[in-house]
KOLDRENDO-844222 format. One record per atom (N, C-alpha, C, O, CB): residue in one letter; z, y negated, x negated. Coordinates in steps of 0.1 Angstrom, whole numbers, plus 5000, padded with zeros to 4 digits. Glycine has a CB too. Example, Ala and Ser with C-alpha at 12.3 -4.5 7.8 and 13.67 -1.06 7.14 Angstrom:
2
A507850574868A507850454877A507850334868A508550334858A509050454887S507150224872S507150114863S507950004871S508049894866S505750064859
This chain:
294
M673167332205M673567422213M673567392227M674067282230M674667462210K673167462235K673267502246K674267552255K674667672256K672567562246V674567442260V676367432267V676267492284V675967412291V677067232268G676567582288G676767622306G677667552307G678667542300G677167792312F677467482318F679067482325F678967482341F678067452349F680167312320I679867522343I680167562358I681467542361I682467582355I679867712362G681467452377G682667392375G682867252380G683967212378G682967412363L681767152387L682067052382L683066962390L682566872396L680966992378G684466992390G685266932398G686066822398G685366722399G685766992399I687266792397I688666682392I688566702380I688266602374I690266702395M688766852371M688966852361M686966812353M686566712348M689866982358G686466942358G685066992350G683966882351G683066892343G684367142357K683866792357K683266652361K683166582343K682266562336K684666552374P684466572344P684566472330P684466532321P683966462312P685766392327M684566652316M685066752307M683266752304M682866702293M685966912313S682566802313S681066802310S680166692304S679166702297S680466832320K680866582309K680266482309K680866452295K680066382288K680566392321N681766472289N682566442271N681466552263N681166522252N684966512268L680866662269L680366732264L678766652258L678166642248L680366842272L678466612274L676966512267L677066362258L676166312252L675866452282I678066332259I678266252251I678166322241I676966322238I679066182252A679066392232A679166442222A677866552216A677966652209A680566482224G676566512223G675566562216G675066702219G674266772212G675866552203Y675666742232Y675566872237Y674666882247Y674666812257Y676766932241K673467002244K672466982259K673467092269K674167192266K670167062257L673267022282L674067082289L673067142302L672067082305L675266992293V673667272307V672967342320V674467362329V675567412325V671967512314V674067302342V674967322353V674567372368V673367362371V675667192354I675367402375I675067462389I675167302397I675967202396I676367592394G674267312404G674567182416G674667202427G673667242434G673667082417R675967192434R676067222450R676267102460R676367102472R677167322453N676466982447N677066822456N675866772456N675666752444N678266702450P674966742462P673666612462P673966532449P673366552439P673766482478A675166442451A675266322445A675666352431A675366282421A676266252452V676366492431V676866542414V675766562406V675666532394V677666682412T674666642416T673466682410T672666572401T672366562390T672666722422E672666512410E671266352409E672166312394E671666322383E671466162427E673466272395E674166192387E674066292370E673966242359E675966172395F674066402373F673966512359F672766502357F672466492345F674366682361I671566492367I670266482362I669566392355I668466402349I669766482368D670566262357D670266162350D670966132339D671066012336D670266062357L671466212334L672566182323L671566312313L671866352302L674766222329G670466372320G670366452308G670166632312G669366712307G671766402299A670966632318A671766782325A670266872327A669266812330A672766742343T670467002326T669267112334T669867152345T670567242343T668667262327V669967082360V670467162364V670067312375V669067302382V671067072367V670767402374V670167532380V670767592393V671467512400V670267642368T670667692397T671167742413T672767862411T673667862419T669367862422T672467942400T673368062401T673868062386T673368022376T672568202407P675168132389P675768162372P674768212366P674368152356P676968262368R674268342370R673568372360R671968302351R671668322339R673368482366E671368222359E670568132354E671268032345E670667972336E669968072365V672768012346V673767932336V673268012325V672367982317V675667932339V673768102326V673868212309V672568222302V672368232290V674268392313E671768222314E670868302306E670068192299E669268232290E669968402315G670168032302G669867902298G670267852288G669567762283G670067812306S671967922279S672867852272S673267952265S673268072269S673867782279D673667922253D674567972241D675968032247D676568142246D674967832231V676267932253V678267952257V677767912270V676767852274V679767812248V678867972276V679467912292V680467842291V681367852282V679868012302I680667762300I682367692298I682467712317I681667672326I682567452290T683567782319T683967802333T685467672336T686367652328T684467992336M685367612349M686667522349M687067532364M686867422371M686467342343L687467612370L687367662384L689067672390L689967652382L686567822386P689167702401P690367662409P691167782405P692267752400P690067632427N690867932406N691568012403N691168162402N690068182406N692367982409S691768272397S691768422393S690268462401S689268502395S693468522400P690368442414P689268512427P687768442423P686768502423P689868452447E687968322421E686768242419E685868252404E684668242403E687168102423V686868272392V686468292379V686068462382V685468512372V687768242365K686268562393K686168662391K684368682400K683468752398K687568742396E684668602408E683468572413E682068492409E681168452416E683868542422V682168472399V681568362390V680668502379V679468522379V683268232380V681368542373V681468602363V680768762372V679668812370V683168582354L681368792378L681268942383L680168992399L679569092401L682868962387G680368842408G679668842421G677768882419G677068912409G679968662427G677368852432G675968852429G675068742422G675068632426G675468862438N674468782411N674068712403N674968572396N674968452394N673068682411G675668682393G676968612383G676468602368G675468632362G678468722384L677568572363L677268602345L677068752341L675968802337L678668552334F677968802344F677268932342F676069002344F675569092337F677868982346A675568932354A674169022355A672868922346A671668922349A673569052375G673568842337G672468792329G672968782314G672268742305G671968652335A674368822314A675068832302A674068932294A673269002299A676568882304S674368912279S673668972268S674368932255S674968822254S672268932268E674069042242E675169052235E674668862229E673668782231E675269222223G675668842221G675268662215G676068592223G676568492218G673568592216K676468622239K676668492243K677968492245K678568592240K675868452255V678868402250V680168392246V680368352264V679368322270V680568262231L681568362269L681868272283L683368172276L683868232267L682468412298I683768112277I685068002270I685868002286I685167922293I684367782264D686668042293D687167992303D688067892301D689067882293D687568092309M687767822309M688867672309M690067682325M690867592326M687467482310S689967742330S690667752342S691967802337S692267852326S690067852352S692567782348S693867842345S694167962356S694567952368S694867722345I693968052349I694368202360I695368272353I696168242343I692868332363A695168402362A696468502357A695768582349A694768642352A697368602370P696568572333P696468612318P695768742325P694468732324P698168642306L696268892334L695569002333L694169012338L693469102336L696169072338V693868872349V692168862351V691268832340V690168882338V691768742360S692168732331S691568702320S690568852310S689468872306S692968622312R692168952310R691569032303R690469122312R689369152308R692569092296E691069152323E689969192330E688369202329E687669302325E690069122337V688169072333V686869002330V686368992316V685168982314V686968872334A687268992307A686468982292A686369132286A685869162275A687368872280S686969252296S686669402293S685469422295S684669472287S687469502299K685269352312K683669392318K682769322312K681669372317K683269352333L682369232303L682169172293L681369192285L680269152284L682769162288K682369312275K682269332266K681569472265K681169522255K683269302262E681369522280E679969602286E678469572276E677769642270E679569522304K678469412279K676869342274K677369322266K676769212262K675869212280S678369342257S678469312243S678569132239S678169082229S677069382235M679069062250M679268952256M681068902254M682068952260M678768972271E681168772245E682768782239E683268652247E682768542250E682968762218M684468722251M685068532258M686368472257M686968542265M684968512274L686968402253L688168312253L688468272264L687568242272L687968192245D689968272269D690668202281D691068092273D691468102262D691868282289A690967992279A691167832272A692067772279A692467682272A689967722272P692567782288P693367662301P693567512291P693767502279P695567732307V693467432300V694067292295V695067252301V695267272313V693167202296S695867172294S697067062301S696466952297S695866922287S698667072296G696866862310G696666672306G696466632322G697166562328G694766612293G695366692326G695166622342G694066592341G693466622331G695966492346E693266512352E692166432350E691966312344E690866272341E691866402360P693566212338P693466092331P692466182318P691266172316P695266022327K693866272310K692966292297K691966402301K692266502295K693966342282A691066422308A690166502311A689066392308A687966412301A690266582327I689366282312I688266162313I688066102297I686966082291I688766022324D689266082294D689466022276D689466122271D689466102259D690765952269G689266262275G688866352265G690566412251G690366452240G687366222257T691366392256T692866412249T693566502257T694766502255T693666272249F693066592267F693966682271F694066852258F693166892251F693366712289A695166892258A695367002250A694767092252A694267062263A696367042248V694467222249V693967342249V694467442244V694867432233V692967342244M694667592253M695467702247M694567802242M693767812251M696367772255V694267862234V693067962235V693468102230V694168112220V691767912228G692968202237G692968362233G692068402232G691168332238G693368442239G691568512227G690368582221G690068592207G690668522198G689168522226K689568642206K688668682189K688668572184K688068482190K687068742187K689668562169K689768402160K688268382154K687768272152K690968402145E687768482153E686268452145E685168392158E683968382157E685468622136V685868372169V685268332183V685768172187V685068072191V685668462195F686868192186F687768052184F687067952175F686667832177F689268082178D687168032164D686867932152D685067892150D684667812142D687568022136R684167972158R682767962161R682267862171R681167812171R682368082166Y683367832178Y683467752192Y684367642193Y684567582203Y683867842204Y685167602179Y686267532179Y685467362183Y685867282191Y687167562163D684567342178D683667212177D683667182194D684167082199D681867242169V682967282200V682567242213V683867222223V683767152233V681367342218M685067302221M685867262228M686667122224M687267062233M686467372230K686867082211K687566982203K686666882213K687366802219K687566992183A685166872215A684866792217A684866712229A684066622231A684266802214M685866762236M686366772253M687966732251M688566682260M686066952263A688866772236A690166762237A690966682228A690266602221A690566872236G692066672228G692966602219G693166682211G692866652199G694066552223S693766812215S694066922204S693667082212S693467112224S695966912199V693667152202V692467312207V693367352199V693367292188V690467342205V694167462200V694967572193V694967702196V695467732206V696167552192Y694467792188Y694267922190Y696168002191Y697067972184Y693167962174V696268072200V697568112200V697368292201V698468352199V698568032214G696568342204G696268502201G695268592206G694268532204G697268572203E695068702212E693968782219E694268732232E695168662237E693868952218I693168792237I692268772249I693968752261I694968812260I690968942251G693668652272G694968612279G696068542276G696868472284G695368702281A696168572256A697568432252A697168332258A698268292262A697868362233G696268242264G695968162263G696168062278G696167942280G694868202257N696268212287N696968152301N698468222299N699268202308N696068212318I698668272293I700568262289I700768162283I701868122285I701268362279A699968092275A700867952270A700667882285A701667862292A700067842253K699267862289K699367782303K700867772311K701667692315K698267842314L700867902311L701967912326L702867882319L703467792325L702368052335A703467912308A704867812302A704567662298A705567592298A705467882286N703767612296N703167462300N703767422312N704667342315N701567452301Q702567542323Q703467492335Q704567482341Q704667402350Q703167512342T705567552339T706967582339T707567482334T708367412340T707367702332I707167462321I708167332314I707667172323I708467082325I707567322291V706367172326V705967052331V706567062350V706566952357V704067042328A706667132353A706967172368A708567142366A708867052373A706467352372I709667192358I711167142361I711067032351I712167032347I712467252359N710366942344N710566852337N710366732349N711266652350N709666852325I709166732359I709066622371I709866652378I710466552383I707866622380A710366752380A711766782395A712966702387A713466602392A712567012399A713266742375A714266652366A713866512368A714766472375A714166692350V712966422365V712566302364V712966252379V713766162381V710966282359S712266322389S712666272401S714266272407S714666182413S711766342411E714966372405E716266422407E717166262401E717966192407E716466592398A716566242388A717466102377A716865972386A717765892390A716866082355L715465952389L715065822398L715665842411L715865732416L713565802399V715865942417V716565932433V718065852429V718665752433V716966132440L718365942420L720165942415L720065782416L720565722426L720966002396A719265722403A719565592399A719465492411A720265402413A718665552388Q718265542422Q718065442430Q718965422445Q718865332453Q716865452432K719765552446K721065562453K721965492450K722665412457K721565682453S722065522437S723365412430S723065302431S724065232426S723765412415G722265232434G721665092435G721665042420G722464962416G722564962447V721065092414V720365062397V718965082399V718465182403V720865192383N718364972394N716864982393N716365092387N716465102375N716464872387P715765192396P714865302389P713965252374P713965322364P713765352401E713365132376E712865072362E713165072351E712665112341E712664992362L714564982352L715265002342L715965082337L716665042328L715764952342V716065202342V716665352342V715465392331V715665422319V716565442359Y714265392337Y713265452328Y713065362312Y713065422302Y711965452337Q712865272313Q712965212299Q714065232290Q713865252278Q712965072301A715365222296A716665322287A716765452280A717365482270A717565352295I716065512288I716065652286I714665722280I714565842275I716465712302R713565632280R712665712278R712365702258R711565772253R711465662289G713165622252G713265612238G713765732235G713465782224G714065502234G714665802244G716065872237G715266052241G714266112241G718165802247L716666082244L716366302239L715766322257L715166422261L718866472234A715966222264A715066262276A713766212277A713266232288A715566232288G713366172271G711866102269G710866222267G710866332261G711865982254S709866162274S708866302276S707666272275S707566152276S709066382288T706666332275T704966302282T705066322298T704166272305T703666422276A706166402303A706066392319A706966312323A707166312336A706366522325L707766222315L708766102322L707665992320L707565902328L710566062314D706865992311D705765892307D705065862320D705065762327D704765952295A704365982322A703166002330A703665982344A703065902352A702466152329K704666052347K705166042361K705765962366K705465922378K705766102365A706965912356A707965802365A707165682372A707265652384A709065732353P706365622361P705765522364P704965532380P705365452389P704865512352L703965632382L703865682398L704365702409L704065682420L703665752399M705565772404M706965762417M707265602420M707065572432M708765842410M707565532412M707965372414M706965332420M707265272430M708265282402D705565342415D704665262421D704365312437D703765242445D703365242412R704765452438R704365542451R702565552452R701865552463R705065452468D702265562440D700665602436D700765762434D701565812426D700065512419F699965812442F700365982446F698866012445F698666132443F701166022464D697565922446D696665992445D696166122433D696766132422D695865902445P695266192437P695766322427P695366332412P694166312409P695266462433G696266352402G695666372387G695766512383G695166572374G696566292376F696666562393F696866712396F697766762408F698966762409F697466762385R696966812416R697366822427R698766962432R698767072427R695866842434I699566912441I700866982443I700467132442I700967212435I701566942458D699167172453D698767262456D698167362447D697967482450D698267232463L697867302435L696967342421L698267372413L698167472405L695867202414H699367312413H700567332409H701367442414H702067512407H701067222411M701067452426M701567582432M701067712429M701867812429M701267572445K699767712426K699167792423K699267882410K699068002409K698467752425D699667752401D700267832389D701167882385D701267962376D700167792382L702167812392L703367842395L703267992399L703868062391L703967752405N702768052406N702668162417N702168262405N702568372405N701668132432N701268222396N700568302387N701568322379N701768442377N699368242381V702468232371V703768252367V704968332369V705468402360V704168172368L705368312382L705868372390L705468562391L706368652390L705568292401D704168592394D703668712396D703468782377D703468902373D702168692406T703268652367T703068742357T705068802353T705468922350T702068622341S705768692354S707468712352S707968862360S708768942354S708568562361H707368882372H707769022376H707469112364H708169162355H707169082389E705969122366E705169212359E706069232348E706169352345E703769182356V706769152338V707169182326V708469142324V708869112313V706469122318G709269152336G710769162338G711369022335G712569032332G711369272329V710968932335V711968812330V712168712341V711368642346V711368742318P713368722343P714168582359P713368462353P713168442341P716668522359L712868372364L712568242360L713168182373L712368162383L710968202357P714468162373P715268072386P714667942389P714367902400P716768042383L714667872375L714467762379L712967712380L712667602383L715267672371T711967802378T710567802383T710767872396T709767842401T709567882372A711267922402A710967942416A711967852425A711767842438A711068102420S712867802419S713367662431S712467582431S712367552443S714567572429V711467502422V710767412419V709667462429V709367382439V710467392404F709167562428F708167622432F708367612449F707567572458F708067772426E709567642451E710167642467E710167512475E709867502487E711767692467R710767402464R710367252471R708867212470R708467112476R711267112462M708367262466M706967212461M706267312472M705067282474M706367232443K706567402479K706367462493K706567422500K705867422510K706767542496A708067342502A708367252514A707467112518A707067072528A709867192511L707367082505L706266982509L704866952512L704166862516L706266922502K704667112509K703067142514K703367142533K702667092541K702367322506V704167192535V704667192546V704767062557V704567052569V705867232543D705266992549D704966842549D703666752548D703566632548D705666802540G703066822546G701466772544G701066722530G699866702528G701166652553Y701966702523Y701766672507Y700866752499Y700366682490Y702966682499D700466862498D700166932490D698866892482D698566932471D700267042496V698166782492V696966752481V697166622473V696166572468V695466722490E698366572471E698566472462E698966512450E699066632446E699366392466D699366402443D699666462429D700966532427D701666552437D699666332418H701266572418H702466672415H703666552418H704666582425H702466762398S703566452413S704866342408S705266332428S706366292430S704066122396S704766362436S704966372449S706266422451S707066372459S704066432455L706466542444L707666632438L709266512446L710066532456L707566632413V708966412436V710166282442V710366322456V711466372459V709666112443K709066302467K709066272481K710566402487K711466362495K707266312488Y710666542480Y711566612483Y712966552481Y713866542490Y711266722476Y713166522470Y714666482468Y714366352475Y714866402485Y715466462451E713966242479E713866152483E714466152498E715366082503E712766122481K713666262506K714166282522K715466362519K716266362529K713166392533L715866422507L717466462509L718266372507L719466402508L717966562502A717766252502A718866152495A718666002509A719265902509A718266102473N717866032518N717665942525N717365772518N718065672520N718665972533I716365792511I716065672499I714865692494I714465812492I717065672486E714065592492E712465602484E712465502469E712565382468E710865532498V712165602461V712665532451V711165392447V710065412451V713165672438G711465302440G710665192437G711265152425G712065202418G710565082446R710465012424R710664932409R711764852416R712464772410R709164822401
């Protein structure tokens, strides 16, 4: 099976490499000369437009920053729509607005091309080792047909409903992650300011009800002052903006999510938006005039 892949960024690059490791033939767009050369050496076919990607593959995977980029790749000049045909499938693994997923899928149906919206959760480390979670919306028969392709990049791949449902699940995920990281930040700052070693507090609570994947992934980064981006604050803000837009559309108040979004916005003003979202701790450190450490 030939897989087209568009979006060789922080997440897309390791994802596409895992597809190659799994034995899939890959067609990619090369814009960065160094990345292009790397994928040529790995045996991938490099083209220049989305239209060429879809024409040269059986299924196309996109991993792009947000809704406008997905619409441009699909519907823009020399986009996927221009080369779409019956039997082709788009698996959009970007995190975008659910209504945009439905709009794009509806347009592709005009050429009998199917679509799954399949956003992921786990960040760069889990993209590298192929253990992130995928939540998928679309036709169940299409999901079943391409399950193995998605599983080659992931630890879990779960079907959640019709087109758009994958991104609704991702919005729920990003809400929980943001609030969890904020809670971890508050707790560690409290421990530090109280004169108690945050590392010992972390070890004491991680096996109890407060334990979580977010706690284990982010507390050590906060204490080590390691804010290299696995998932940047500006990208999490993008997701939370989609969360809040969707919540307004369906009439669901999300006061905690809105509060964390504003804290991230304050960090953006301070220039931290390109750091990992564990940098949220810096907001609380600034309020308490203390820095968390081991």
